[in-house]
C-alpha positions in Angstrom: 147.4 23.8 29.2 147.3 25.5 25.8 146.5 23.0 23.0 149.7 23.8 21.0 151.7 23.0 24.1 149.9 19.7 24.5 150.8 18.8 20.9 154.4 19.8 21.4 154.6 17.7 24.5 153.1 14.7 22.8 155.5 15.0 19.8 158.4 15.3 22.2 157.4 12.0 23.9 157.0 10.3 20.5 160.4 11.4 19.1 162.1 10.5 22.4 160.8 6.9 22.1 162.1 6.5 18.5 165.6 5.2 17.6 167.2 6.8 14.5 168.0 4.2 11.8 171.6 5.3 11.8 171.9 4.0 15.3 170.6 0.6 14.3 172.1 -0.4 11.0 175.3 -2.5 11.3 178.6 -1.9 9.4 178.0 1.5 7.9 180.8 3.3 6.1 180.8 6.1 8.6 184.4 7.1 7.9 184.3 6.5 4.2 186.9 3.8 4.3 185.7 1.9 1.3 184.6 -1.6 0.6 187.9 -3.4 1.6 189.3 -3.1 5.1 192.2 -5.1 6.5 191.3 -7.6 9.3 194.1 -8.3 11.7 193.1 -11.0 14.2 195.2 -10.8 17.3 197.2 -14.0 17.9 196.0 -15.7 21.1 198.8 -16.8 23.4 198.2 -19.9 25.7 197.9 -19.3 29.4 197.8 -21.5 32.5 194.3 -23.0 32.8 193.8 -23.4 29.1 192.8 -26.9 28.1 194.3 -28.5 25.0 193.1 -31.5 23.0 196.2 -33.2 21.6 196.0 -36.2 19.2 199.0 -38.0 17.7 198.5 -40.0 14.5 200.6 -42.2 12.3 200.3 -45.1 9.9 201.2 -47.4 12.7 198.0 -47.3 14.7 199.2 -49.4 17.6 202.3 -47.3 18.1 200.4 -44.0 18.0 197.8 -45.3 20.4 200.0 -44.9 23.4 200.1 -41.2 22.7 196.3 -41.0 22.9 195.3 -42.2 26.3 192.0 -40.3 26.1 191.0 -42.5 23.2 191.4 -45.6 25.3 189.4 -43.9 28.1 186.6 -43.0 25.8 186.4 -46.5 24.5 185.3 -47.6 28.0 182.6 -44.9 28.4 179.1 -44.7 27.1 178.4 -43.3 23.7 176.7 -40.2 25.3 179.9 -39.3 27.2 182.2 -38.9 24.2 181.0 -35.5 23.0 182.2 -32.1 24.0 182.3 -32.8 27.8 184.6 -35.7 27.0 187.0 -33.4 25.2 187.0 -31.2 28.3 187.5 -34.1 30.7 190.2 -35.8 28.7 192.0 -32.7 27.6 195.4 -31.6 28.9 195.3 -28.6 31.2 198.2 -26.2 31.2 199.5 -25.9 34.7 200.7 -22.8 36.7 204.2 -23.4 35.4 202.9 -23.1 31.8 203.4 -26.7 31.0 201.2 -29.4 29.6 201.9 -33.0 30.5 201.5 -35.5 27.6 201.8 -39.3 27.5 205.2 -40.5 26.5 206.5 -37.0 25.5 206.3 -35.7 29.1 206.1 -32.1 30.1 206.0 -29.5 27.3 206.2 -25.8 28.0 203.6 -24.0 26.0 202.8 -20.8 28.0 202.9 -17.8 25.8 202.9 -19.8 22.6 200.3 -19.5 19.8 198.4 -22.6 18.8 200.5 -22.9 15.7 203.7 -22.7 17.7 202.4 -25.3 20.2 201.6 -27.6 17.3 205.1 -27.2 15.9 206.7 -28.0 19.2 204.6 -31.1 19.9 205.0 -32.2 16.3 208.8 -32.1 16.7 208.6 -34.2 19.9 206.3 -36.7 18.4 208.6 -37.2 15.4 211.3 -38.4 17.8 209.1 -41.4 18.5 207.2 -41.9 15.2 208.6 -41.4 11.8 205.4 -40.2 10.1 203.8 -38.6 13.1 201.0 -36.1 12.5 199.8 -34.0 15.4 196.5 -32.2 15.9 196.2 -29.5 18.6 193.0 -27.7 19.5 191.9 -25.4 22.3 189.0 -27.0 24.2 188.0 -24.2 26.6 187.3 -21.5 23.9 184.0 -20.1 25.1 182.5 -16.6 25.1 179.6 -15.2 27.1 177.1 -12.8 25.7 174.8 -10.9 28.1 172.4 -7.9 28.0 170.0 -6.9 25.2 170.3 -10.0 23.1 167.6 -12.5 22.3 169.4 -15.6 23.7 172.0 -14.6 26.3 174.4 -17.3 27.5 177.8 -18.9 27.2 178.8 -20.5 24.0 181.6 -22.9 23.1 183.6 -22.1 20.0 185.2 -24.5 17.6 187.0 -22.0 15.4 190.1 -20.1 16.6 189.0 -17.1 14.5 185.7 -16.1 16.1 184.3 -12.6 15.7 182.0 -10.5 17.8 179.4 -10.7 15.0 179.6 -14.5 15.3 179.0 -14.2 19.0 176.0 -12.0 18.6 174.7 -14.3 15.9 174.8 -17.3 18.4 173.0 -15.1 20.9 170.1 -14.4 18.4 171.2 -10.9 17.5 170.6 -7.7 19.5 167.1 -6.7 20.4 165.6 -3.5 19.1 166.6 -1.8 22.3 170.2 -3.0 22.3 173.0 -0.3 22.2 175.1 -0.9 19.1 178.2 0.3 21.0 179.0 -3.2 22.5 181.1 -3.7 25.6 183.9 -6.2 25.5 185.5 -7.4 28.7 188.7 -9.3 28.4 191.1 -10.8 31.0 194.7 -9.9 30.4 198.0 -10.5 32.3 197.5 -7.1 33.9 193.9 -7.5 34.9 190.7 -6.9 33.0 190.3 -4.8 29.8 187.0 -2.9 29.4 186.5 -1.6 25.9 183.7 -0.5 23.5 183.2 -1.5 19.9 180.8 0.4 17.7 179.3 -2.3 15.4 177.4 0.3 13.4 180.8 1.4 12.0 182.4 -0.7 9.3 185.8 0.2 10.8 185.0 -2.2 13.6 186.5 -5.0 11.6 190.0 -3.4 12.0 189.8 -3.4 15.8 191.7 -5.9 17.9 188.4 -6.5 19.7 186.6 -7.6 16.6 188.1 -11.1 16.9 187.2 -12.5 20.3 189.5 -14.6 22.6 188.7 -17.4 25.0 186.6 -16.3 28.0 185.7 -12.9 26.5 182.5 -11.3 27.9 180.3 -9.4 25.4 177.8 -7.1 27.1 175.1 -5.2 25.2 173.7 -2.3 27.2 170.1 -1.2 26.9 169.5 1.9 24.7 168.5 5.2 26.3 165.0 4.5 25.0 164.6 1.5 27.2 166.5 3.0 30.2 164.0 5.8 30.5 161.0 3.4 30.2 159.8 4.5 26.7 160.0 0.9 25.6 157.3 -0.1 28.1 155.2 3.0 27.6 151.7 2.1 26.2 151.8 4.5 23.2 149.1 2.4 21.4 146.7 2.8 24.3 147.4 6.6 24.6 147.0 7.2 20.9 143.8 5.1 20.8 142.4 7.2 23.7 143.3 10.5 22.1 141.7 9.5 18.8 138.5 8.3 20.5 138.3 11.5 22.5 138.7 13.6 19.3 136.0 11.6 17.6 133.6 12.1 20.5 134.3 15.9 20.6 133.7 16.2 16.9 130.4 14.2 17.2 129.2 16.3 20.1 130.0 19.5 18.3 
């Protein structure tokens, strides 16, 4: 093979193994949208199977205690059992009819309601029994799964109802060098599963309805083309070392 062709072939392999910086850097202003973009988190609506943690409080502790049966159950368990698994075990599951069954207050229909609307509905019911009732309502089963080209793939429980895809990737240890920055989001809807892509190298991603994740979302990071074709595992260091050694020997012999 002609020496010039060998050099061109070698350069082609080198450039094919490289990833341009523009494909790596997050939140670039690709569309020149400026430094302020509106973020519109989509309101999550409760569905059957969701688990709620409901706590009713008032100045009369004895009166409010009957609304919080899980507190009495926890009091009889070991200290190690009152953490997050305890909130799951003693939470209230929304049944197929869209109702949650609460002590004293009975069945409350919450399907299709937001967390704030659910809080208002239970607050009104609690005030029928307690004058100064204060209600706290949280979603217990808010978890997301992150798989693919991240450093710590897995499922993560979330304690904030406004949780972004960047938060999820942060919990997963960020993308690897070979992770495709066009991240896949898989979300279950009433009509089935939604498969969508979010380009996190573009600052406009914060305006997408996918930027804020919902319970049970799956985030998948595909391997980049560099890794797909095996360039990530190619021993470039060994090859370059061999070439440089051969050139030195040729020059020495000449």
